[in-house]
C-alpha positions as CSV (number, residue, x, y, z in Angstrom):
1,M,58.5,0.2,38.6
2,T,61.5,0.9,40.7
3,E,60.8,2.6,44.0
4,Y,63.3,4.7,46.0
5,F,62.8,6.5,49.3
6,V,64.6,9.0,51.5
7,L,64.1,9.5,55.2
8,G,64.4,12.6,57.4
9,R,62.7,14.6,60.2
10,F,62.8,17.7,58.0
11,Q,62.7,20.1,60.9
12,P,62.8,22.2,58.7
13,F,63.4,21.0,55.1
14,H,66.9,22.5,54.3
15,K,69.5,22.5,51.6
16,G,71.1,19.3,52.9
17,H,67.7,17.5,52.4
18,E,67.5,19.2,49.0
19,S,70.9,17.8,48.1
20,L,69.9,14.3,49.2
21,I,66.7,14.4,47.2
22,N,68.5,15.8,44.1
23,S,71.0,12.9,44.4
24,A,68.0,10.5,44.7
25,L,66.5,12.0,41.6
26,N,69.6,11.1,39.6
27,Y,68.7,7.4,40.0
28,L,65.1,7.7,38.8
29,D,63.8,7.1,35.3
30,E,60.3,7.6,33.8
31,S,59.0,4.5,35.6
32,S,60.5,5.2,39.0
33,K,58.9,6.6,42.1
34,L,60.4,8.6,44.9
35,T,58.9,8.7,48.4
36,I,60.0,11.2,51.0
37,A,59.4,9.6,54.4
38,I,59.0,12.1,57.3
39,G,60.1,10.6,60.6
40,S,58.9,11.6,64.1
41,A,55.6,12.4,62.5
42,Q,53.8,12.5,65.8
43,L,56.0,15.4,67.0
44,G,55.5,19.1,66.7
45,W,55.3,22.3,68.6
46,Q,58.5,21.5,70.5
47,P,61.9,23.3,70.4
48,E,63.6,20.4,68.7
49,N,60.5,19.5,66.6
50,P,58.7,22.8,66.0
51,W,56.7,21.9,62.9
52,T,53.9,19.3,62.7
53,I,53.8,16.6,60.1
54,D,51.3,18.6,58.0
55,E,53.6,21.6,58.1
56,R,56.6,19.6,57.1
57,R,54.7,17.9,54.3
58,S,53.6,21.4,53.1
59,M,57.2,22.7,53.2
60,I,58.4,19.8,51.1
61,Q,55.5,20.1,48.7
62,A,56.3,23.9,48.3
63,W,59.9,23.0,47.5
64,A,58.9,20.2,45.1
65,S,56.3,22.3,43.3
66,S,58.8,25.2,42.9
67,N,61.2,22.7,41.2
68,S,58.6,20.8,39.2
69,I,59.4,17.6,41.1
70,N,56.8,14.9,41.7
71,V,57.2,13.0,44.9
72,S,55.1,11.0,47.3
73,I,55.3,12.1,50.9
74,V,54.5,9.9,53.9
75,G,54.7,10.4,57.7
76,I,56.2,7.8,60.1
77,D,55.7,8.0,63.8
78,D,58.8,7.3,65.8
79,I,58.9,4.2,68.0
80,N,62.3,4.9,69.6
81,D,63.3,1.3,68.9
82,P,66.1,1.1,66.4
83,P,66.2,-2.7,66.0
84,N,62.5,-2.6,65.0
85,W,62.5,0.7,63.2
86,V,62.9,-0.7,59.7
87,E,60.0,-3.1,60.0
88,H,57.8,-0.4,61.4
89,A,58.9,2.3,58.8
90,S,58.5,0.0,55.8
91,N,54.8,-0.2,56.6
92,F,54.7,3.5,55.5
93,H,57.4,3.9,52.9
94,G,57.0,0.4,51.4
95,T,59.7,-1.6,49.7
96,G,62.4,-0.2,47.4
97,T,65.8,1.3,47.7
98,L,66.8,3.6,50.5
99,I,68.9,6.6,49.5
100,T,70.6,8.1,52.5
101,S,73.7,10.0,53.7
102,D,73.4,8.6,57.2
103,E,75.6,5.6,57.8
104,K,73.7,4.2,60.8
105,T,70.4,4.3,58.9
106,A,72.1,2.6,56.0
107,E,73.4,-0.2,58.3
108,L,69.9,-0.7,59.8
109,Y,68.3,-1.0,56.4
110,Q,71.0,-3.2,54.9
111,A,70.8,-5.6,57.9
112,S,67.0,-5.8,57.1
113,G,67.7,-6.8,53.5
114,F,67.0,-3.4,51.8
115,E,69.1,-2.2,49.0
116,V,70.8,1.0,50.1
117,I,72.5,3.8,48.2
118,L,74.8,5.8,50.5
119,V,75.4,9.3,49.1
120,E,78.0,11.8,50.4
121,L,76.9,14.4,53.0
122,N,76.8,17.8,51.5
123,N,78.1,20.7,53.7
124,R,77.0,18.9,56.9
125,E,78.5,21.5,59.3
126,N,76.1,24.2,57.9
127,Y,73.1,22.0,57.1
128,E,72.5,20.5,60.5
129,G,68.9,20.9,61.6
130,W,69.7,22.1,65.1
131,R,71.9,24.8,63.7
132,I,69.3,26.0,61.2
133,R,66.6,26.0,64.0
134,K,68.9,28.2,66.1
135,T,69.5,30.6,63.3
136,A,65.7,30.7,62.6
137,L,65.2,31.3,66.4
138,M,67.5,34.3,66.2
139,L,65.4,35.6,63.3
140,S,62.1,34.9,65.0
141,T,61.6,38.4,66.2
142,V,63.0,40.1,63.1
143,Y,60.1,41.7,61.2
144,D,62.0,42.4,58.0
145,D,61.1,39.5,55.7
146,D,63.8,40.4,53.2
147,A,66.4,40.2,55.9
148,V,65.1,36.8,57.0
149,R,65.1,35.6,53.4
150,E,68.7,36.7,53.0
151,V,70.0,35.0,56.1
152,L,68.0,31.7,55.9
153,S,68.3,31.2,52.2
154,A,72.0,30.3,52.8
155,T,70.8,27.0,54.3
156,V,67.1,26.7,53.5
157,P,65.6,26.7,49.9
158,L,63.9,30.0,49.2
159,S,60.6,28.3,48.6
160,V,60.7,26.9,52.1
161,V,61.9,30.2,53.6
162,D,58.9,31.8,52.0
163,W,56.6,29.1,53.3
164,L,58.0,29.6,56.9
165,I,57.4,33.4,56.6
166,E,53.9,33.1,55.2
167,N,52.9,30.5,57.8
168,D,54.5,32.2,60.9
169,G,56.7,29.1,61.1
170,I,59.7,31.2,62.2
171,F,57.8,33.4,64.7
172,R,56.7,30.2,66.4
173,L,60.3,29.5,67.6
174,S,60.2,32.6,69.7
175,T,57.2,31.3,71.6
176,F,59.1,28.3,73.0
177,Q,61.5,30.7,74.8
178,S,58.8,32.9,76.3
179,G,56.5,30.1,77.4
180,M,53.8,31.5,75.1
181,N,52.1,29.0,72.8
182,V,50.6,30.6,69.8
183,G,48.6,28.5,67.4
């Protein structure tokens, strides 16, 4: 069985991630396995990392289910130590081939002997996590779900937008500004 994996923080899962995973799926055959590895798993409820590992896993699963895609999802705590990251992370995602659009990550994994497939970034200027979180923050006090869907669906898959709405994942962003911590 050939194993492939992709890495990301998925804060939130957006169309850039969707493009990366769809690129990864092109390499799979019936005997292959794709693992989605969620980095910074220990973080959540922070402005730059608002969603917990369980919430990010649930977002990804909502997207995968809506697209009839079977993936394995694992979390990896960050150790903030790039030279030792690959060894640490491989304890969670296992061996196989990394599929990434990040050149620095590709270099780290190649230096550690992993096979790496580097794919082109898709619409990076619109699919940056910080930009999507800022847009979601602006929408966090808009109580018209259809309006939220219309705006966020430009950068976030609709199944994930729906997950964020249904789980108050967007409203949470407003609480970081007010000092209020709901949950």
